[in-house]
Wavefront OBJ file of the C-alpha trace (Angstrom):
o trace
v 20.523 -27.391 32.598
v 17.720 -29.051 32.376
v 15.788 -25.715 32.696
v 17.696 -23.697 30.748
v 16.729 -26.380 27.652
v 13.762 -26.593 28.265
v 13.360 -22.392 28.727
v 15.731 -22.283 25.047
v 13.080 -24.786 23.859
v 10.177 -22.835 24.149
v 11.803 -19.641 23.040
v 12.389 -21.900 19.474
v 8.951 -23.123 19.548
v 7.062 -19.470 20.434
v 9.464 -18.427 17.242
v 8.525 -21.313 14.738
v 4.529 -21.308 15.587
v 4.990 -17.172 15.257
v 6.336 -17.384 11.449
v 4.338 -20.372 10.845
v 1.160 -18.263 11.524
v 2.890 -15.026 9.676
v 3.084 -17.599 6.364
v -0.542 -18.570 7.169
v -1.461 -15.062 6.936
v -0.228 -13.694 4.595
v -1.828 -16.986 2.142
v -4.905 -16.540 3.650
v -4.301 -12.571 2.401
v -2.715 -13.715 -1.335
v -6.271 -15.902 -1.428
v -8.873 -13.237 -0.284
v -7.469 -10.340 -2.565
v -7.338 -12.263 -5.804
v -3.493 -11.472 -6.211
v -2.855 -14.682 -8.196
v -5.319 -13.278 -11.058
v -3.300 -10.397 -10.425
v -0.241 -11.031 -11.533
v -1.839 -12.245 -14.951
v -3.517 -9.233 -15.488
v -1.430 -6.892 -17.759
v -2.367 -3.640 -17.509
v -4.759 -1.322 -13.993
v -6.435 2.088 -15.201
v -7.932 4.060 -11.737
v -10.270 6.914 -12.252
v -10.704 8.539 -8.815
v -10.960 11.790 -6.876
v -9.978 13.070 -3.276
v -11.960 14.141 -1.201
v -10.602 16.744 1.346
v -11.301 19.725 3.376
v -14.629 21.255 1.037
v -12.365 19.606 -2.103
v -12.707 16.882 -4.625
v -9.142 16.436 -6.160
v -9.197 14.309 -9.513
v -6.948 11.493 -9.977
v -5.760 8.885 -12.894
v -3.473 5.961 -11.804
v -1.747 4.074 -14.558
v -0.285 0.433 -14.039
v 1.244 -1.918 -16.133
v 2.545 -4.935 -14.924
v 5.178 -5.791 -13.205
v 5.815 -2.368 -11.368
v 5.220 0.764 -14.615
v 3.442 3.528 -12.574
v 1.935 6.699 -12.959
v -0.541 8.715 -10.783
v -1.018 11.975 -11.484
v -3.429 14.668 -9.623
v -5.263 17.824 -10.787
v -5.350 20.743 -8.259
v -6.789 23.674 -8.801
v -6.218 22.983 -12.641
v -2.375 22.480 -12.235
v -0.835 18.313 -12.940
v 1.196 17.096 -10.001
v 2.571 13.740 -11.266
v 4.381 10.459 -10.395
v 5.281 8.070 -12.496
v 8.098 5.037 -11.837
v 9.211 3.613 -15.384
v 9.562 0.963 -13.347
v 13.613 2.161 -13.795
v 13.657 5.713 -12.473
v 10.787 7.617 -10.295
v 10.172 11.610 -11.645
v 7.621 13.971 -9.898
v 6.799 16.906 -11.662
v 4.746 19.499 -8.886
v 3.816 22.795 -10.164
v 2.556 23.616 -6.762
v 5.859 24.142 -5.919
v 6.932 26.162 -8.172
v 8.407 24.185 -11.288
v 7.346 22.055 -14.355
v 10.726 20.453 -14.094
v 10.763 16.709 -13.125
v 12.232 15.798 -10.108
v 14.157 12.202 -9.288
v 11.930 10.557 -7.334
v 13.924 9.375 -3.782
v 14.498 5.674 -2.599
v 11.639 6.142 0.262
v 9.668 8.086 -2.791
v 10.007 5.281 -4.814
v 8.645 2.848 -2.724
v 5.763 5.096 -1.333
v 4.215 5.203 -5.203
v 4.802 1.173 -5.553
v 2.190 0.771 -2.636
v -0.738 1.381 -5.569
v 0.689 -1.245 -7.472
v -1.956 -3.832 -7.334
v -0.282 -6.728 -9.247
v 1.462 -8.298 -6.570
v 1.037 -9.798 -2.743
v 3.035 -6.530 -0.463
v 2.877 -8.833 2.224
v 4.681 -12.081 0.294
v 7.802 -9.546 -0.467
v 8.145 -8.416 3.269
v 7.802 -12.003 4.402
v 10.733 -13.066 2.368
v 12.674 -10.025 2.976
v 12.138 -10.937 6.935
v 9.949 -7.568 7.646
v 6.930 -8.813 8.693
v 6.486 -10.047 12.431
v 3.186 -10.524 14.061
v 2.280 -8.325 16.983
v -0.664 -9.989 18.132
v -4.632 -9.179 17.460
v -6.421 -6.129 18.069
v -9.582 -4.493 17.165
v -10.179 -2.055 14.070
v -13.651 -0.384 14.183
v -14.989 -3.453 15.882
v -13.791 -6.362 14.987
v -10.423 -8.406 15.462
v -7.801 -7.755 13.233
v -4.030 -9.353 12.880
v -1.329 -6.877 13.805
v 1.666 -6.945 11.570
v 4.647 -4.673 11.640
v 6.361 -4.403 8.472
v 10.356 -2.891 9.239
v 11.109 -1.588 6.134
v 12.531 1.408 7.587
v 13.555 0.727 11.136
v 13.598 4.616 12.160
v 9.546 4.659 10.902
v 7.999 0.868 10.701
v 4.241 0.146 9.186
v 1.774 -1.301 11.334
v -0.989 -3.037 8.778
v -4.288 -4.834 10.316
v -6.058 -8.101 8.579
v -8.731 -8.152 9.272
v -9.660 -11.736 11.031
v -12.801 -13.319 9.396
v -11.791 -11.646 5.669
v -8.559 -11.600 5.903
v -8.316 -8.442 4.055
v -6.394 -4.623 4.913
v -8.939 -2.948 7.052
v -6.317 -0.110 8.364
v -3.105 0.900 8.148
v -0.636 2.982 10.600
v 3.156 4.726 9.992
v 4.368 7.800 11.094
v 5.997 9.822 8.289
v 7.779 13.067 8.208
v 6.661 16.190 6.781
v 9.255 18.921 6.867
v 11.235 17.828 9.575
v 8.146 17.588 11.671
v 6.653 13.514 12.319
v 3.205 13.041 12.072
v 0.828 9.761 12.780
v -0.815 9.100 9.458
v -3.853 5.980 9.380
v -4.981 4.708 6.656
v -8.817 2.523 6.488
v -9.759 0.605 2.868
v -13.068 -0.230 2.539
v -15.531 -1.016 0.197
v -13.696 -3.307 -1.453
v -15.125 -4.616 -5.249
v -13.670 -7.617 -7.083
v -13.305 -6.678 -11.107
v -11.650 -8.169 -13.586
v -11.039 -10.957 -11.045
v -9.006 -9.468 -9.075
v -10.537 -7.216 -5.321
v -10.258 -3.559 -4.782
v -10.534 -1.640 -1.739
v -13.070 0.885 -3.533
v -12.600 3.635 -0.826
v -9.637 4.826 1.648
v -9.784 6.957 4.475
v -6.381 8.340 4.905
v -6.252 10.152 8.349
v -3.478 12.729 9.733
v -2.731 15.713 11.915
v -5.923 15.630 12.515
v -6.894 16.346 8.712
v -9.506 13.644 6.945
v -8.866 12.765 3.175
v -11.181 10.712 1.318
v -10.073 8.945 -1.664
v -12.710 7.077 -4.399
v -12.341 4.403 -7.148
v -14.919 5.839 -9.541
v -13.593 4.195 -12.359
v -11.100 0.710 -12.309
v -10.372 -1.032 -16.106
v -8.272 -3.938 -16.553
v -6.162 -4.865 -19.775
v -6.718 -1.811 -21.264
v -3.902 -1.264 -24.032
v -1.420 0.831 -22.646
v 1.473 1.782 -23.903
v 5.311 2.234 -22.192
v 5.244 6.341 -23.862
v 2.509 6.586 -20.794
v 5.499 6.332 -18.561
v 7.809 8.413 -19.761
v 8.272 12.361 -18.614
v 7.922 14.192 -22.407
l 1 2 3 4 5 6 7 8 9 10 11 12 13 14 15 16 17 18 19 20 21 22 23 24 25 26 27 28 29 30 31 32 33 34 35 36 37 38 39 40 41 42 43 44 45 46 47 48 49 50 51 52 53 54 55 56 57 58 59 60 61 62 63 64 65 66 67 68 69 70 71 72 73 74 75 76 77 78 79 80 81 82 83 84 85 86 87 88 89 90 91 92 93 94 95 96 97 98 99 100 101 102 103 104 105 106 107 108 109 110 111 112 113 114 115 116 117 118 119 120 121 122 123 124 125 126 127 128 129 130 131 132 133 134 135 136 137 138 139 140 141 142 143 144 145 146 147 148 149 150 151 152 153 154 155 156 157 158 159 160 161 162 163 164 165 166 167 168 169 170 171 172 173 174 175 176 177 178 179 180 181 182 183 184 185 186 187 188 189 190 191 192 193 194 195 196 197 198 199 200 201 202 203 204 205 206 207 208 209 210 211 212 213 214 215 216 217 218 219 220 221 222 223 224 225 226 227 228 229 230 231 232 233
């Protein structure tokens, strides 16, 4: 009985220590990214370009606190629009043969909200019980905390937080594209402080041997943005 008690006590102790470690990582991640300041901002507007296979695709992003987001990609003169107005989300994709807005799925809205710079995503995952510490792993030669995010149990996402800076340096997940599974890795870098918040000015995404590099060319905070921007006409 004594051995059983000690065994169970050991399991409980490990669980408590793990929870405390995750909580501490999330707090330091929030401080490093200056989310306390980000929560006070009204708007963020970003101009960017995505370089892929010899092409540069212009991107414009509008964000309005707490969760309104619009992303427009200009692909060879055609605008691909993703927008979430705080309640509903829509996609307009002329490249797929239509200009009629199509409602975003729940999963697509989650993807659009990944662009939200006002809130700490790890804090939300932690409160929802979807964040666990999986140990440590080196990312580009530097030690990082490895955290599993179980948004979709079938396709969990793994994020890597640099041990020295507490900034996100890598995320990895498997997505389904046209019925096929595809491993996707993302590497944010070149962090800069703009308007009191920290922004990764460059993100390198790798999928099935194809590399896409998104570079922020301009970031503006608290520039007035009318709610009509998030409505599709």
